[in-house]
N, CA, C and O atoms as a DFTB+ gen file, in Angstrom:
616 C
 N C O
     1  1    -160.153     124.311     -50.934
     2  2    -161.581     124.630     -50.074
     3  2    -160.074     125.971     -49.128
     4  3    -158.899     125.841     -48.783
     5  1    -161.260     127.258     -49.091
     6  2    -160.554     128.270     -48.676
     7  2    -160.029     128.489     -47.172
     8  3    -160.793     128.509     -46.207
     9  1    -158.543     128.661     -47.078
    10  2    -158.007     128.855     -45.897
    11  2    -158.287     129.938     -44.677
    12  3    -158.511     131.007     -45.246
    13  1    -158.360     130.101     -43.419
    14  2    -159.425     130.557     -42.763
    15  2    -158.480     131.770     -42.512
    16  3    -158.896     132.929     -42.529
    17  1    -157.144     131.422     -42.270
    18  2    -156.425     132.097     -41.931
    19  2    -155.828     133.884     -43.000
    20  3    -155.720     135.098     -42.827
    21  1    -155.599     132.689     -44.177
    22  2    -154.829     133.543     -45.148
    23  2    -155.886     133.936     -46.801
    24  3    -155.639     134.862     -47.573
    25  1    -156.924     133.009     -46.929
    26  2    -157.887     133.269     -47.601
    27  2    -157.651     132.843     -48.728
    28  3    -157.992     133.527     -49.693
    29  1    -156.954     131.501     -48.931
    30  2    -155.912     131.103     -49.791
    31  2    -156.884     130.015     -50.563
    32  3    -157.468     129.236     -49.810
    33  1    -157.040     129.923     -51.473
    34  2    -158.578     128.941     -51.977
    35  2    -157.196     127.057     -52.416
    36  3    -157.714     126.077     -52.952
    37  1    -156.052     127.049     -52.135
    38  2    -155.965     125.789     -52.142
    39  2    -154.780     125.367     -50.918
    40  3    -154.017     126.037     -50.221
    41  1    -155.032     124.049     -51.043
    42  2    -154.803     123.295     -49.752
    43  2    -155.006     121.813     -49.700
    44  3    -155.949     121.234     -50.238
    45  1    -153.887     121.145     -48.892
    46  2    -153.839     119.894     -49.186
    47  2    -153.751     119.014     -47.865
    48  3    -153.019     119.142     -46.883
    49  1    -155.006     117.824     -48.241
    50  2    -155.670     117.070     -46.945
    51  2    -154.254     115.887     -46.563
    52  3    -153.550     115.067     -47.152
    53  1    -154.444     116.478     -45.167
    54  2    -152.919     115.866     -44.427
    55  2    -153.624     114.641     -44.009
    56  3    -153.000     113.641     -44.363
    57  1    -154.820     114.356     -43.312
    58  2    -155.497     113.528     -42.508
    59  2    -157.361     113.060     -42.982
    60  3    -158.016     114.093     -43.119
    61  1    -157.895     112.241     -43.133
    62  2    -158.933     111.820     -43.003
    63  2    -159.414     111.134     -42.330
    64  3    -158.585     110.224     -42.331
    65  1    -160.568     110.670     -41.369
    66  2    -161.227     110.499     -40.686
    67  2    -162.660     109.985     -40.494
    68  3    -163.633     110.702     -40.727
    69  1    -162.729     109.095     -40.189
    70  2    -164.128     108.833     -40.353
    71  2    -164.985     109.305     -38.950
    72  3    -164.443     108.977     -37.894
    73  1    -166.213     110.012     -38.857
    74  2    -166.337     110.554     -37.249
    75  2    -166.862     109.629     -36.459
    76  3    -166.888     108.543     -37.039
    77  1    -167.367     109.587     -35.195
    78  2    -168.019     108.134     -34.056
    79  2    -168.846     107.958     -34.735
    80  3    -169.028     106.750     -34.893
    81  1    -169.744     108.783     -35.465
    82  2    -171.318     107.924     -36.044
    83  2    -171.086     107.590     -36.879
    84  3    -171.564     106.458     -36.948
    85  1    -170.386     107.921     -38.081
    86  2    -170.076     107.287     -39.069
    87  2    -170.649     107.816     -40.535
    88  3    -170.569     107.444     -41.706
    89  1    -171.333     109.001     -39.724
    90  2    -172.054     109.942     -40.419
    91  2    -171.290     111.066     -41.521
    92  3    -171.554     111.283     -42.703
    93  1    -170.436     111.563     -40.792
    94  2    -168.780     112.703     -41.133
    95  2    -167.762     112.025     -41.896
    96  3    -167.596     110.850     -42.225
    97  1    -167.112     113.124     -42.090
    98  2    -165.768     112.502     -42.258
    99  2    -165.449     113.931     -41.663
   100  3    -166.129     114.957     -41.677
   101  1    -164.116     113.653     -41.100
   102  2    -163.612     114.863     -40.349
   103  2    -162.069     115.154     -41.286
   104  3    -161.139     114.537     -40.767
   105  1    -161.689     115.891     -42.427
   106  2    -160.275     115.871     -42.835
   107  2    -159.465     117.012     -42.209
   108  3    -160.077     118.073     -42.096
   109  1    -158.350     116.984     -41.834
   110  2    -157.365     117.823     -41.555
   111  2    -156.780     118.520     -43.012
   112  3    -156.405     117.956     -44.040
   113  1    -156.830     119.454     -42.795
   114  2    -156.002     120.495     -43.966
   115  2    -154.833     120.998     -44.091
   116  3    -154.619     121.509     -42.992
   117  1    -154.024     121.158     -44.686
   118  2    -152.893     122.271     -44.739
   119  2    -152.935     122.864     -45.921
   120  3    -153.050     122.358     -47.037
   121  1    -152.780     124.559     -45.428
   122  2    -153.371     125.449     -46.355
   123  2    -151.290     125.444     -47.676
   124  3    -150.199     125.008     -47.308
   125  1    -151.507     125.836     -48.496
   126  2    -149.992     125.387     -49.481
   127  2    -149.711     126.826     -49.280
   128  3    -148.566     127.008     -49.694
   129  1    -150.238     127.989     -48.818
   130  2    -149.908     129.679     -49.543
   131  2    -149.076     129.786     -47.852
   132  3    -147.856     129.926     -47.764
   133  1    -149.887     129.701     -46.766
   134  2    -149.261     129.952     -45.377
   135  2    -149.116     128.880     -44.578
   136  3    -149.006     129.260     -43.412
   137  1    -149.066     127.683     -44.685
   138  2    -148.789     126.547     -44.027
   139  2    -149.584     125.811     -43.239
   140  3    -149.517     124.585     -43.150
   141  1    -150.610     126.757     -42.450
   142  2    -151.435     127.062     -41.266
   143  2    -152.809     125.434     -41.474
   144  3    -153.555     124.987     -42.345
   145  1    -152.430     125.131     -40.109
   146  2    -153.294     123.588     -40.913
   147  2    -154.927     124.119     -40.177
   148  3    -155.159     125.160     -39.561
   149  1    -155.790     123.084     -40.485
   150  2    -157.439     123.737     -40.102
   151  2    -158.002     122.358     -40.580
   152  3    -157.297     121.462     -41.045
   153  1    -159.303     122.298     -40.417
   154  2    -160.533     121.207     -39.796
   155  2    -161.269     121.606     -40.469
   156  3    -161.763     122.725     -40.605
   157  1    -161.457     120.247     -41.178
   158  2    -163.340     120.485     -42.407
   159  2    -163.741     119.424     -41.970
   160  3    -162.960     118.642     -41.428
   161  1    -165.347     119.098     -42.140
   162  2    -165.701     117.928     -42.166
   163  2    -166.415     118.037     -43.591
   164  3    -166.454     119.041     -44.302
   165  1    -166.976     116.769     -43.856
   166  2    -167.818     116.344     -44.786
   167  2    -169.094     115.965     -44.468
   168  3    -169.245     115.292     -43.449
   169  1    -170.032     116.257     -45.126
   170  2    -171.184     114.863     -44.525
   171  2    -172.353     115.137     -46.009
   172  3    -172.666     116.095     -46.717
   173  1    -172.652     113.899     -45.930
   174  2    -173.174     113.634     -47.370
   175  2    -174.640     114.405     -47.355
   176  3    -175.485     114.054     -46.532
   177  1    -174.826     115.142     -48.008
   178  2    -176.223     115.606     -48.300
   179  2    -177.574     114.709     -49.090
   180  3    -177.663     114.088     -50.149
   181  1    -178.554     115.028     -47.927
   182  2    -179.467     113.900     -48.423
   183  2    -180.509     114.387     -48.733
   184  3    -180.345     115.583     -48.490
   185  1    -181.559     114.246     -49.141
   186  2    -183.162     115.223     -49.833
   187  2    -184.212     114.007     -49.413
   188  3    -184.125     112.837     -49.786
   189  1    -184.928     114.408     -48.800
   190  2    -185.851     113.962     -47.749
   191  2    -186.764     113.047     -49.246
   192  3    -186.954     113.368     -50.419
   193  1    -187.137     111.815     -48.406
   194  2    -188.415     111.092     -49.483
   195  2    -189.677     110.999     -48.763
   196  3    -189.942     110.390     -47.727
   197  1    -190.371     111.693     -49.485
   198  2    -191.731     111.640     -49.098
   199  2    -192.858     110.669     -49.239
   200  3    -193.138     110.349     -50.394
   201  1    -193.506     110.179     -48.332
   202  2    -194.667     109.031     -48.350
   203  2    -196.378     110.059     -48.502
   204  3    -197.069     110.816     -47.820
   205  1    -196.364     109.440     -49.828
   206  2    -197.737     109.931     -50.562
   207  2    -198.918     108.280     -49.466
   208  3    -199.055     107.084     -49.724
   209  1    -199.254     108.828     -48.763
   210  2    -200.477     108.477     -47.888
   211  2    -201.915     108.165     -48.819
   212  3    -202.482     108.970     -49.556
   213  1    -202.247     106.959     -48.582
   214  2    -203.680     106.852     -49.236
   215  2    -204.787     107.759     -49.656
   216  3    -205.514     107.704     -50.648
   217  1    -204.738     108.742     -48.507
   218  2    -205.432     109.899     -48.420
   219  2    -205.164     111.032     -49.271
   220  3    -205.964     111.964     -49.362
   221  1    -203.763     110.979     -50.076
   222  2    -203.426     111.861     -50.834
   223  2    -201.618     112.680     -50.090
   224  3    -200.643     113.142     -50.682
   225  1    -201.911     112.517     -48.716
   226  2    -201.918     113.654     -47.438
   227  2    -199.852     113.142     -47.499
   228  3    -199.742     111.928     -47.326
   229  1    -198.588     113.785     -47.678
   230  2    -197.630     113.468     -47.613
   231  2    -196.981     114.098     -46.443
   232  3    -197.099     115.211     -45.931
   233  1    -196.108     112.834     -46.114
   234  2    -195.085     112.958     -44.978
   235  2    -193.534     112.775     -45.132
   236  3    -193.221     112.284     -46.217
   237  1    -192.820     112.972     -44.549
   238  2    -191.208     112.382     -44.534
   239  2    -191.652     110.833     -44.204
   240  3    -192.640     110.343     -43.657
   241  1    -190.330     110.236     -44.858
   242  2    -190.359     108.885     -44.509
   243  2    -189.826     108.860     -43.286
   244  3    -188.913     109.617     -42.956
   245  1    -190.323     108.036     -42.556
   246  2    -189.857     107.834     -41.399
   247  2    -189.814     106.355     -40.874
   248  3    -190.763     105.778     -40.343
   249  1    -188.363     105.744     -41.143
   250  2    -188.163     104.068     -40.515
   251  2    -188.741     103.566     -39.500
   252  3    -189.211     102.432     -39.408
   253  1    -188.713     104.753     -38.371
   254  2    -189.618     104.107     -36.828
   255  2    -190.747     103.421     -37.330
   256  3    -191.150     102.335     -36.915
   257  1    -191.298     104.172     -38.341
   258  2    -192.735     103.756     -38.706
   259  2    -192.839     102.367     -39.327
   260  3    -193.724     101.516     -39.242
   261  1    -191.836     102.384     -39.886
   262  2    -191.763     100.771     -40.838
   263  2    -191.495     100.059     -39.690
   264  3    -192.376      99.340     -39.220
   265  1    -190.257     100.159     -39.089
   266  2    -190.110      99.019     -37.934
   267  2    -191.424      99.063     -36.744
   268  3    -191.710      97.927     -36.367
   269  1    -191.880      99.667     -36.392
   270  2    -193.503      99.410     -35.461
   271  2    -194.233      98.754     -36.210
   272  3    -194.546      97.662     -35.735
   273  1    -194.672      98.998     -37.291
   274  2    -195.531      97.770     -38.315
   275  2    -194.708      96.887     -38.158
   276  3    -195.260      96.050     -37.443
   277  1    -193.409      96.465     -38.467
   278  2    -193.101      94.948     -38.247
   279  2    -193.177      94.448     -37.105
   280  3    -193.507      93.263     -37.064
   281  1    -192.928      95.094     -35.932
   282  2    -192.495      94.789     -34.908
   283  2    -194.129      94.286     -34.628
   284  3    -194.402      93.198     -34.122
   285  1    -194.961      95.112     -34.978
   286  2    -196.622      94.433     -34.629
   287  2    -196.828      93.178     -35.182
   288  3    -197.279      92.221     -34.553
   289  1    -196.466      93.169     -36.485
   290  2    -196.559      91.933     -36.902
   291  2    -196.184      90.307     -36.383
   292  3    -196.737      89.208     -36.431
   293  1    -194.516      91.044     -35.713
   294  2    -193.913      89.959     -35.362
   295  2    -193.931      89.684     -33.980
   296  3    -192.975      89.075     -33.499
   297  1    -195.381      90.231     -32.884
   298  2    -195.376      89.944     -31.937
   299  2    -195.193      88.256     -31.785
   300  3    -195.385      87.193     -32.375
   301  1    -194.702      88.813     -30.609
   302  2    -194.872      87.047     -30.218
   303  2    -194.640      85.697     -31.204
   304  3    -195.362      84.700     -31.204
   305  1    -193.640      85.883     -31.910
   306  2    -193.148      84.958     -33.159
   307  2    -191.872      84.975     -33.277
   308  3    -191.343      86.086     -33.314
   309  1    -191.034      83.792     -33.368
   310  2    -189.304      83.735     -32.932
   311  2    -188.446      84.763     -33.896
   312  3    -187.547      84.369     -34.638
   313  1    -188.860      86.144     -33.774
   314  2    -187.914      86.597     -34.935
   315  2    -187.385      87.761     -34.338
   316  3    -188.039      88.713     -33.911
   317  1    -185.830      87.587     -34.335
   318  2    -185.443      88.716     -33.464
   319  2    -184.845      89.750     -33.829
   320  3    -184.222      89.776     -34.891
   321  1    -184.938      90.911     -32.917
   322  2    -184.364      92.308     -33.407
   323  2    -183.729      92.774     -34.146
   324  3    -183.748      93.839     -34.764
   325  1    -182.714      91.403     -34.075
   326  2    -181.580      91.803     -35.031
   327  2    -182.023      91.950     -37.079
   328  3    -181.731      92.730     -37.985
   329  1    -182.678      90.945     -36.960
   330  2    -183.548      89.941     -38.132
   331  2    -184.455      91.530     -38.447
   332  3    -184.381      92.053     -39.559
   333  1    -185.167      92.073     -37.466
   334  2    -185.811      93.206     -37.979
   335  2    -185.408      94.649     -38.386
   336  3    -185.882      95.461     -39.181
   337  1    -184.176      94.655     -37.392
   338  2    -183.720      95.779     -37.459
   339  2    -183.046      95.594     -39.338
   340  3    -183.044      96.547     -40.117
   341  1    -182.616      94.388     -39.654
   342  2    -181.591      94.016     -41.029
   343  2    -182.485      94.879     -41.892
   344  3    -182.176      95.873     -42.548
   345  1    -184.177      94.029     -41.691
   346  2    -185.144      93.971     -42.259
   347  2    -185.816      95.944     -42.530
   348  3    -186.130      96.472     -43.596
   349  1    -185.820      96.343     -41.615
   350  2    -185.777      97.630     -41.625
   351  2    -184.948      98.441     -42.696
   352  3    -185.455      98.875     -43.731
   353  1    -183.441      98.623     -42.299
   354  2    -182.316      99.322     -42.886
   355  2    -182.062      98.043     -44.530
   356  3    -181.137      98.367     -45.276
   357  1    -182.757      96.949     -44.864
   358  2    -182.883      97.126     -46.400
   359  2    -184.143      97.475     -47.039
   360  3    -184.255      97.224     -48.239
   361  1    -184.959      97.935     -46.507
   362  2    -186.008      98.502     -46.981
   363  2    -185.567     100.332     -47.058
   364  3    -185.816     101.212     -47.882
   365  1    -184.901     100.304     -45.909
   366  2    -184.664     102.129     -46.037
   367  2    -183.796     102.368     -47.011
   368  3    -183.917     103.424     -47.632
   369  1    -182.478     101.213     -47.440
   370  2    -181.602     101.661     -48.230
   371  2    -182.427     101.597     -49.965
   372  3    -182.087     102.402     -50.831
   373  1    -183.307     100.720     -50.175
   374  2    -184.244     100.396     -51.423
   375  2    -185.213     101.262     -51.692
   376  3    -185.764     101.472     -52.773
   377  1    -185.454     101.914     -50.321
   378  2    -186.435     103.646     -50.792
   379  2    -185.434     104.414     -51.621
   380  3    -185.446     104.680     -52.823
   381  1    -184.272     104.801     -50.348
   382  2    -183.343     105.582     -50.488
   383  2    -182.433     105.538     -52.540
   384  3    -182.238     106.137     -53.598
   385  1    -182.255     104.409     -51.801
   386  2    -181.199     103.852     -53.624
   387  2    -182.277     104.123     -55.442
   388  3    -181.813     104.164     -56.581
   389  1    -183.592     104.238     -55.033
   390  2    -184.709     104.231     -55.820
   391  2    -184.047     105.867     -56.605
   392  3    -183.943     106.159     -57.796
   393  1    -183.792     106.453     -55.695
   394  2    -183.261     107.834     -55.931
   395  2    -185.081     108.731     -55.892
   396  3    -185.101     109.952     -55.743
   397  1    -186.033     108.174     -55.998
   398  2    -187.479     108.604     -56.200
   399  2    -187.508     110.018     -54.584
   400  3    -187.258     110.010     -53.378
   401  1    -187.810     110.657     -55.262
   402  2    -188.660     112.074     -54.168
   403  2    -189.710     111.700     -53.219
   404  3    -189.915     112.008     -52.045
   405  1    -190.584     110.614     -54.430
   406  2    -191.617     110.414     -53.411
   407  2    -192.326     108.841     -53.812
   408  3    -192.169     108.248     -54.880
   409  1    -193.108     108.393     -52.674
   410  2    -193.130     107.151     -52.905
   411  2    -194.077     106.462     -51.796
   412  3    -193.841     106.332     -50.595
   413  1    -195.163     106.074     -52.494
   414  2    -196.946     105.303     -52.343
   415  2    -196.594     104.701     -50.963
   416  3    -195.369     104.573     -50.955
   417  1    -197.170     104.229     -49.674
   418  2    -197.490     104.051     -48.604
   419  2    -197.634     102.667     -48.839
   420  3    -197.232     101.813     -48.049
   421  1    -198.271     102.397     -50.042
   422  2    -198.673     100.897     -50.754
   423  2    -197.458      99.999     -50.926
   424  3    -197.359      98.822     -50.579
   425  1    -196.365     100.924     -51.647
   426  2    -195.022     100.141     -52.035
   427  2    -194.417      99.689     -50.585
   428  3    -194.222      98.690     -49.893
   429  1    -194.282     100.858     -50.595
   430  2    -193.132     100.731     -49.194
   431  2    -194.023      99.549     -47.749
   432  3    -193.644      99.440     -46.583
   433  1    -195.018      98.973     -48.297
   434  2    -196.192      98.182     -47.763
   435  2    -195.813      96.479     -48.341
   436  3    -195.567      95.418     -47.768
   437  1    -195.921      96.899     -49.706
   438  2    -195.280      95.414     -50.460
   439  2    -193.755      94.918     -50.057
   440  3    -193.301      93.794     -49.841
   441  1    -193.139      96.273     -50.049
   442  2    -191.147      96.055     -49.486
   443  2    -191.881      95.087     -48.198
   444  3    -191.794      93.861     -48.124
   445  1    -192.428      95.758     -47.475
   446  2    -192.163      95.119     -45.918
   447  2    -192.705      93.584     -45.882
   448  3    -192.307      92.631     -45.211
   449  1    -193.600      93.665     -46.702
   450  2    -194.777      92.069     -46.904
   451  2    -193.659      91.247     -47.810
   452  3    -193.621      90.033     -47.606
   453  1    -193.098      91.583     -48.413
   454  2    -191.894      90.679     -49.063
   455  2    -190.946      90.363     -48.174
   456  3    -190.718      89.163     -48.016
   457  1    -190.153      91.383     -47.368
   458  2    -189.115      90.647     -46.275
   459  2    -189.940      90.198     -45.436
   460  3    -189.223      89.384     -44.854
   461  1    -191.143      90.125     -44.845
   462  2    -191.782      89.471     -43.838
   463  2    -192.010      88.192     -44.248
   464  3    -192.155      87.326     -43.385
   465  1    -192.070      87.904     -45.434
   466  2    -192.574      86.504     -46.451
   467  2    -190.983      85.773     -46.401
   468  3    -190.664      84.624     -46.096
   469  1    -190.482      86.474     -46.659
   470  2    -188.705      85.581     -46.118
   471  2    -188.250      85.310     -44.656
   472  3    -187.238      84.738     -44.253
   473  1    -189.081      85.770     -44.105
   474  2    -188.623      85.363     -42.817
   475  2    -189.574      84.817     -41.542
   476  3    -189.114      84.070     -40.679
   477  1    -191.148      85.355     -41.545
   478  2    -191.849      84.519     -40.754
   479  2    -193.286      84.352     -41.538
   480  3    -193.796      85.460     -41.701
   481  1    -194.215      83.101     -42.158
   482  2    -195.574      83.471     -42.597
   483  2    -196.598      84.009     -42.093
   484  3    -197.513      84.697     -42.545
   485  1    -196.110      83.278     -40.272
   486  2    -197.269      84.039     -39.786
   487  2    -197.083      85.679     -39.841
   488  3    -197.971      86.467     -40.169
   489  1    -196.113      85.927     -39.560
   490  2    -195.860      87.615     -39.693
   491  2    -196.289      88.188     -40.862
   492  3    -196.777      89.310     -40.727
   493  1    -196.247      87.751     -41.940
   494  2    -196.272      88.150     -43.350
   495  2    -197.848      88.302     -43.001
   496  3    -198.241      89.449     -42.788
   497  1    -198.867      87.145     -42.919
   498  2    -200.260      87.017     -42.508
   499  2    -200.362      88.220     -42.509
   500  3    -200.723      88.962     -43.423
   501  1    -199.875      88.577     -40.929
   502  2    -200.756      89.376     -40.010
   503  2    -200.461      90.856     -40.697
   504  3    -201.209      91.653     -40.131
   505  1    -199.763      91.443     -41.568
   506  2    -199.069      92.214     -41.853
   507  2    -199.579      91.919     -42.794
   508  3    -200.600      92.576     -42.594
   509  1    -199.730      91.513     -43.604
   510  2    -200.922      91.668     -45.417
   511  2    -202.118      91.650     -45.080
   512  3    -202.821      92.230     -45.908
   513  1    -202.826      91.117     -43.975
   514  2    -204.513      91.640     -43.684
   515  2    -204.722      92.910     -43.141
   516  3    -205.909      93.234     -43.101
   517  1    -203.825      93.824     -42.659
   518  2    -203.778      95.327     -42.171
   519  2    -203.605      96.117     -43.564
   520  3    -204.256      97.017     -44.095
   521  1    -202.399      95.367     -43.944
   522  2    -202.099      96.195     -45.412
   523  2    -203.065      95.986     -46.242
   524  3    -203.589      97.099     -46.280
   525  1    -203.546      95.447     -46.800
   526  2    -204.439      94.366     -48.022
   527  2    -205.928      94.583     -47.210
   528  3    -206.957      94.101     -47.683
   529  1    -205.928      95.346     -45.960
   530  2    -207.402      95.532     -45.745
   531  2    -208.537      94.754     -45.868
   532  3    -209.645      95.099     -46.279
   533  1    -208.012      93.231     -45.315
   534  2    -208.732      91.950     -45.752
   535  2    -210.388      92.249     -45.302
   536  3    -210.383      92.799     -44.201
   537  1    -211.439      92.101     -45.690
   538  2    -212.586      92.042     -45.295
   539  2    -213.146      90.616     -44.785
   540  3    -214.172      90.823     -44.137
   541  1    -212.890      89.487     -44.838
   542  2    -212.954      88.426     -44.788
   543  2    -212.422      87.331     -44.032
   544  3    -211.408      87.622     -43.397
   545  1    -212.817      86.183     -43.931
   546  2    -212.277      85.056     -43.817
   547  2    -211.735      84.317     -45.467
   548  3    -211.019      83.327     -45.616
   549  1    -212.231      85.011     -46.321
   550  2    -212.132      84.237     -47.723
   551  2    -210.810      84.654     -47.851
   552  3    -209.934      83.805     -48.018
   553  1    -210.467      86.167     -47.783
   554  2    -209.526      86.943     -48.720
   555  2    -208.360      86.414     -47.225
   556  3    -207.328      87.069     -47.370
   557  1    -208.253      85.609     -46.099
   558  2    -207.377      85.629     -45.654
   559  2    -207.141      84.320     -46.121
   560  3    -205.963      83.971     -46.051
   561  1    -208.202      83.234     -46.728
   562  2    -207.742      82.328     -46.988
   563  2    -207.089      81.917     -48.321
   564  3    -206.296      80.994     -48.509
   565  1    -207.444      82.541     -48.946
   566  2    -206.799      83.052     -50.556
   567  2    -205.362      83.545     -50.265
   568  3    -204.388      83.201     -50.934
   569  1    -205.323      84.358     -49.238
   570  2    -203.908      84.804     -49.149
   571  2    -202.765      83.443     -48.841
   572  3    -201.733      83.097     -49.416
   573  1    -203.512      82.904     -47.662
   574  2    -202.771      81.254     -47.227
   575  2    -202.322      80.858     -48.130
   576  3    -201.123      80.808     -48.403
   577  1    -203.602      80.354     -49.019
   578  2    -203.151      79.155     -50.413
   579  2    -202.097      79.787     -51.178
   580  3    -201.044      79.228     -51.483
   581  1    -202.445      81.060     -51.497
   582  2    -201.019      81.501     -52.311
   583  2    -199.964      81.564     -51.268
   584  3    -198.846      81.585     -51.782
   585  1    -199.953      81.607     -49.813
   586  2    -198.339      81.208     -49.474
   587  2    -197.969      79.878     -49.518
   588  3    -196.825      79.470     -49.715
   589  1    -198.855      79.278     -49.349
   590  2    -198.185      77.621     -49.157
   591  2    -198.236      77.290     -50.781
   592  3    -197.699      76.290     -51.257
   593  1    -198.814      78.077     -51.407
   594  2    -198.160      77.269     -52.878
   595  2    -197.047      77.779     -53.469
   596  3    -196.159      77.159     -54.054
   597  1    -197.174      79.227     -53.234
   598  2    -195.723      79.822     -53.564
   599  2    -194.415      78.840     -52.432
   600  3    -193.263      78.618     -52.806
   601  1    -194.980      78.406     -51.090
   602  2    -193.657      77.577     -50.553
   603  2    -193.326      76.403     -51.327
   604  3    -192.163      76.182     -51.666
   605  1    -194.521      75.453     -51.698
   606  2    -194.401      74.267     -52.186
   607  2    -193.652      74.343     -53.741
   608  3    -193.095      73.355     -54.219
   609  1    -193.716      75.505     -54.365
   610  2    -192.714      76.046     -55.294
   611  2    -191.567      75.958     -55.015
   612  3    -190.785      75.544     -55.871
   613  1    -191.227      76.227     -54.060
   614  2    -189.500      76.297     -54.134
   615  2    -188.979      75.065     -53.645
   616  3    -187.762      74.882     -53.603
């Protein structure tokens, strides 16, 4: 790290602290040439993930949209906001850990359905009916029968 005072390229870290928001590290450094101290900030460089919509358009991934969909599915259900936030965080981590720069909205929907299936059956069926675009009651019935079968196998 280049010293602000003498332009020397050699310095040592004296102290490191996590910022209040937890996204950056504050480092206190001392120049080995002139002995003066200065502060640097280190932040993780993140690349945006693009979501490929069904119509082919691309948008930057927005976890608030995932949360909104989950909240609608869980409306009037006994699912706490803490559980919903944890689901959103898990899905967001899964997307970013995949190291892909593009993901389809269909794939995100499948991730949401998997999480909802573990938490609340009714919320799962609600979300699935929109995500999979159920056309009639038979599609609902088939999905519910599959859900019941899966629960019995567990």
